[in-house]
C-alpha positions in Angstrom: 0.6 20.3 115.8 2.7 23.4 117.0 6.4 23.5 116.5 7.2 24.6 120.0 10.7 25.5 119.1 9.6 27.9 116.4 7.0 29.4 118.6 9.5 30.1 121.4 12.1 31.5 118.9 9.4 33.8 117.6 8.4 34.9 121.1 11.9 35.5 122.2 12.6 37.7 119.0 9.2 39.6 119.7 10.3 40.3 123.3 13.7 41.5 122.1 11.8 43.8 119.8 13.0 42.3 116.7 9.8 42.1 114.8 11.1 41.5 111.3 12.9 38.4 112.3 10.0 37.3 114.6 7.7 37.6 111.6 9.7 35.4 109.4 9.9 32.8 112.0 6.0 33.1 112.6 5.4 32.6 108.8 7.6 29.6 108.7 5.7 28.1 111.7 2.3 28.8 110.2 3.3 27.1 106.9 3.8 24.1 109.1 0.9 24.6 111.5 -1.8 26.8 109.7 -4.3 26.1 112.4 -2.2 27.2 115.4 -4.4 29.9 116.9 -1.7 30.9 119.4 1.0 31.2 116.7 -1.5 33.3 114.6 -2.1 35.5 117.6 1.6 35.9 118.2 2.1 36.8 114.4 -0.6 39.6 114.8 1.3 41.0 117.9 4.5 41.1 115.8 2.7 42.9 112.9 1.2 45.3 115.4 4.7 46.0 116.8 5.6 47.1 113.2 2.6 49.4 113.0 0.9 47.2 110.5 -2.4 47.3 112.2 -4.7 46.1 109.4 -2.5 43.1 108.8 -2.3 42.5 112.6 -6.2 42.6 112.8 -6.5 40.0 109.9 -4.1 37.8 111.8 -6.2 38.0 114.9 -9.4 37.4 113.0 -7.9 34.2 111.6 -6.8 33.1 115.2 -10.3 33.8 116.4 -11.9 31.7 113.6 -9.8 28.8 114.9 -10.5 29.5 118.7 -13.2 32.3 119.3 -12.4 32.0 123.1 -8.9 33.2 122.7 -9.1 36.1 125.1 -5.5 37.4 124.1 -6.6 37.6 120.5 -9.7 39.6 121.3 -7.5 42.0 123.6 -4.8 42.4 121.1 -7.3 43.1 118.2 -8.8 45.7 120.4 -5.4 47.4 120.9 -5.0 47.5 117.1 -8.5 49.1 116.6 -7.7 51.5 119.5 -4.5 52.5 117.6 -6.6 53.1 114.5 -8.9 55.3 116.5 -11.9 53.0 115.6 -13.1 53.1 119.3 -16.5 51.3 119.0 -14.9 48.3 117.4 -12.1 48.3 119.9 -14.7 48.4 122.7 -16.4 45.2 121.3 -13.2 43.4 121.1 -12.2 44.4 124.7 -15.6 43.4 126.0 -15.1 39.9 124.4 -11.7 39.6 126.0 -13.1 40.6 129.4 -16.0 38.1 129.0 -13.5 35.3 128.1 -11.1 36.3 131.0 -13.1 38.2 133.6 -10.3 38.4 136.1 -8.0 40.1 133.6 -7.6 43.8 134.7 -6.0 45.0 131.6 -9.2 43.9 129.6 -11.4 45.9 131.9 -9.0 48.8 131.8 -9.1 48.9 128.0 -12.9 48.7 128.0 -12.8 51.9 130.0 -10.3 53.5 127.8 -12.5 52.8 124.7 -15.6 54.0 126.6 -13.9 57.2 127.5 -12.8 57.8 123.9 -16.5 57.3 123.0 -17.5 60.0 125.5 -19.0 57.7 128.0 -17.1 58.9 131.0 -19.2 57.5 133.8 -19.2 54.1 132.2 -15.5 54.3 131.6 -14.7 55.0 135.3 -16.8 52.2 136.4 -14.6 49.8 134.3 -11.5 51.6 135.6 -12.6 51.0 139.1 -13.2 47.3 138.2 -9.7 47.0 136.9 -8.4 48.7 140.0 -10.2 46.2 142.2 -8.7 43.3 140.2 -5.2 44.7 140.3 -4.0 47.7 142.2 -1.9 49.5 139.6 -0.9 52.8 138.1 -2.9 52.8 134.9 -6.4 52.4 136.2 -5.9 54.8 139.1 -4.3 57.4 136.8 -7.2 56.9 134.3 -9.8 57.7 137.1 -7.8 60.7 138.2 -7.5 62.0 134.7 -11.0 61.5 133.6 -13.2 62.1 136.7 -13.4 65.9 136.2 -15.5 65.2 133.0 -17.8 62.8 134.8 -21.4 64.1 134.9 -21.9 62.0 138.1 -18.9 63.2 140.0 -19.2 66.1 142.4 -16.1 68.2 143.5 -15.6 66.1 146.5 -15.3 63.0 144.4 -12.8 64.7 141.9 -10.7 65.8 145.0 -10.8 62.4 146.5 -9.7 60.6 143.3 -6.8 63.0 142.7 -5.6 62.9 146.4 -5.8 59.0 146.1 -3.5 59.1 142.9 -1.1 61.6 144.3 -0.7 59.8 147.8 -0.3 56.5 146.0 2.0 57.3 143.1 3.9 60.4 143.9 7.0 60.5 146.2 6.5 62.4 149.6 6.9 66.0 149.3 10.5 66.7 150.4 11.3 69.3 153.0 13.4 72.1 151.4 14.8 75.4 152.5 15.4 77.8 149.6 17.5 80.9 149.8 16.9 83.4 147.2 20.0 85.1 145.7 20.6 88.5 147.1 22.5 89.7 144.0 21.9 93.3 143.4 19.3 93.8 140.6 18.5 90.2 140.2 15.3 89.7 138.3 12.8 87.3 139.4 13.1 83.8 137.7 10.0 82.3 136.4 10.1 78.8 134.9 7.5 77.0 132.8 7.3 73.2 132.7 5.6 71.6 129.7 5.6 68.4 127.7 3.6 70.1 124.9 5.7 73.1 123.9 5.9 71.8 120.3 2.2 71.6 119.8 1.3 75.0 118.2 -2.4 74.5 118.6 -2.3 73.4 122.2 0.1 76.3 123.2 -2.0 79.2 121.7 -3.1 80.2 125.2 0.4 80.0 126.6 2.7 81.8 124.1 0.3 84.8 124.4 1.7 85.2 128.1 5.3 84.0 127.6 5.9 86.2 124.5 4.7 89.2 126.3 6.8 88.8 129.6 8.7 91.9 130.4 12.3 90.7 130.2 13.4 93.9 132.2 11.5 92.4 135.2 11.6 88.6 134.7 14.2 86.0 133.7 12.3 83.3 131.8 13.1 79.5 131.9 11.3 77.0 129.8 11.7 73.3 130.5 10.2 71.3 127.7 10.1 67.8 126.5 11.2 68.8 123.1 14.0 71.0 121.4 13.5 74.7 121.2 13.5 74.5 117.4 10.1 72.7 117.6 8.2 75.4 119.4 6.0 77.1 116.9 4.6 80.3 118.2 7.2 81.1 120.6 9.1 84.3 120.0 12.5 83.6 121.3 14.2 86.3 123.4 17.9 86.1 123.7 17.7 86.4 127.5 15.5 83.3 127.8 16.7 80.0 129.0 15.3 77.0 127.1 16.1 73.5 128.6 15.3 70.4 126.6 14.5 67.8 129.3 13.0 65.1 127.1 15.9 62.8 127.7 15.9 63.3 131.5 14.2 61.3 134.2 11.8 63.0 136.5 14.4 63.1 139.2 17.1 64.5 136.9 14.7 67.0 135.4 13.8 68.3 139.0 17.5 68.6 139.8 18.0 70.6 136.6 15.1 72.9 137.5 16.3 73.3 141.1 19.8 74.2 139.9 18.3 77.1 138.0 17.4 78.7 141.3 14.0 79.7 140.2 11.6 81.9 142.3 8.5 80.4 140.7 7.9 77.2 138.7 4.6 77.1 136.7 3.3 73.7 135.6 1.6 73.6 132.3 1.1 69.8 132.1 -1.6 69.0 134.8 -3.0 65.4 134.3 -2.5 65.7 130.5 1.0 64.2 131.3 0.6 62.4 134.7 4.0 60.8 134.6 5.7 64.2 134.6 3.8 65.4 137.8 6.5 63.6 139.7 8.8 66.6 138.7 6.9 69.4 140.6 6.1 66.8 143.4 9.8 67.0 144.2 9.4 70.8 144.9 12.3 72.0 142.8 11.2 75.7 143.3 10.2 77.5 146.5 6.8 78.6 144.9 4.9 76.3 142.5 1.8 77.1 140.6 -0.4 75.2 138.3 -1.9 77.0 135.2 -3.4 76.4 131.9 -3.9 72.7 131.7 -4.9 71.8 135.4 -8.5 70.8 134.9 -9.7 70.9 138.6 -7.6 70.4 141.6 -4.2 68.5 141.4 -4.9 66.8 144.7 -1.1 67.5 145.3 0.6 69.2 148.3 3.4 70.5 146.2 1.4 73.2 144.3 1.0 76.4 146.3 -1.3 78.1 143.8 -3.7 77.4 141.0 -4.3 80.2 138.5 -8.0 80.8 137.2 -10.4 83.5 136.8 -14.0 84.4 138.2 -15.6 82.1 135.6 -13.7 78.8 136.0 -13.6 78.4 139.7 -16.4 79.7 142.0 -15.7 80.8 145.5 -17.7 78.0 147.0 -15.7 75.4 145.1 -12.3 76.5 146.7 -12.6 74.1 149.6 -12.2 71.2 147.1 -8.9 72.4 145.9 -5.5 71.6 147.7 -4.0 74.7 146.1 -4.7 78.3 146.9 -6.7 79.9 144.1 -5.4 82.9 142.4 -7.9 84.8 140.1 -6.7 87.0 137.3 -9.0 89.7 135.7 -10.7 88.9 132.5 -9.8 85.3 131.2 -7.0 83.3 132.7 -5.9 82.1 129.2 -4.0 84.3 126.9 -4.8 83.4 123.3 -2.4 84.8 120.7 -2.0 83.3 117.2 1.1 84.2 115.3 1.1 81.7 112.5 -1.1 81.9 109.3 -4.7 80.7 109.6 -7.4 80.6 106.8 -9.9 83.5 106.3 -13.2 83.0 108.1 -15.8 81.5 105.8 -19.4 82.4 105.4 -21.6 80.6 107.9 -23.4 77.7 106.2 -26.8 79.2 107.2 -26.3 81.7 104.6 -26.7 79.2 101.9 -28.4 76.2 103.6 -31.1 78.2 105.2 -30.7 76.3 108.7 -28.2 76.5 111.5 -25.4 74.0 111.5 -23.9 73.4 115.0 -20.3 72.0 115.6 -18.0 71.3 118.4 -14.2 70.7 118.4 -14.0 69.4 122.0 -13.2 65.9 122.9 -16.3 63.7 122.9 -16.2 63.2 126.7 -16.8 67.0 127.1 -20.0 66.7 125.1 -22.8 65.5 127.5 -26.6 65.9 127.5 -26.4 68.5 130.1 
């Protein structure tokens, strides 16, 4: 028999994000009621909040031995396996949760998440759509908009439709603004770059190659990042640059801070890798806005004037499926430049093995039969 008072106390502590105290209450309750499946599931949630994923999974397993139909335990166990990046096991758990509670949108959404991590993009999108049908919400619509360019079954029209739907549903209306450029004599063009990933030295390799080579006699450079400047490995700071840490700012405040810089051009480097930050350029804080580097297919937004590519990544006949005007630069639109130590190139395995070995460092969803 469950001690309702202990369960409620543990749940209150869990909701207050006081996991150590909640765990102690759960353990006291389980000593009294060892076959309380709901309390064991709650204990697993507390352990998962502490990052103790293996212990949490063990707690969920014990709860499911008592009641194998406990959808919440299947779902929570799937979340723990997802955190451990064991996607096939996570998928099996979420499928059990969805079967036990077929109207639960979150279970179907997380089935889609696990499928996507396993590289099964079309199957993932089908489950995201199922979740969206059950409950109209930000997460499944965002997952569709993010993943659909990698769908073998989706054409350009489908990508545009999904991203327009996301932008029109989840972004504020584009404000009508009149920008007046300063007429100060000798004023250099002000270019701003917006990124949530400046601290990722590997991801930023194609970006620093451009920013480090900007001509500071012609341009003033502003960097708006979700990190401190000291975390940027690969960025060669110029004393004339302006680095603004916006990590503690809301989207609204970040847009106001960018607008206060009186930029001529704002370049978004996030794209759908950080959908929550797309609200910043949606508020049109600069008179000209461009998407570059990380915008995989069209944004579907009206606030971007341009998307920067090259002759290889966007064919002329595809332009009608973009909400942005396409600007093509000569050569490659990315500017790789590695300024940190890397290992020497090793001999190819074929030299000793006698046969070719193929490898790919891309995410699994990018590796399709085609």
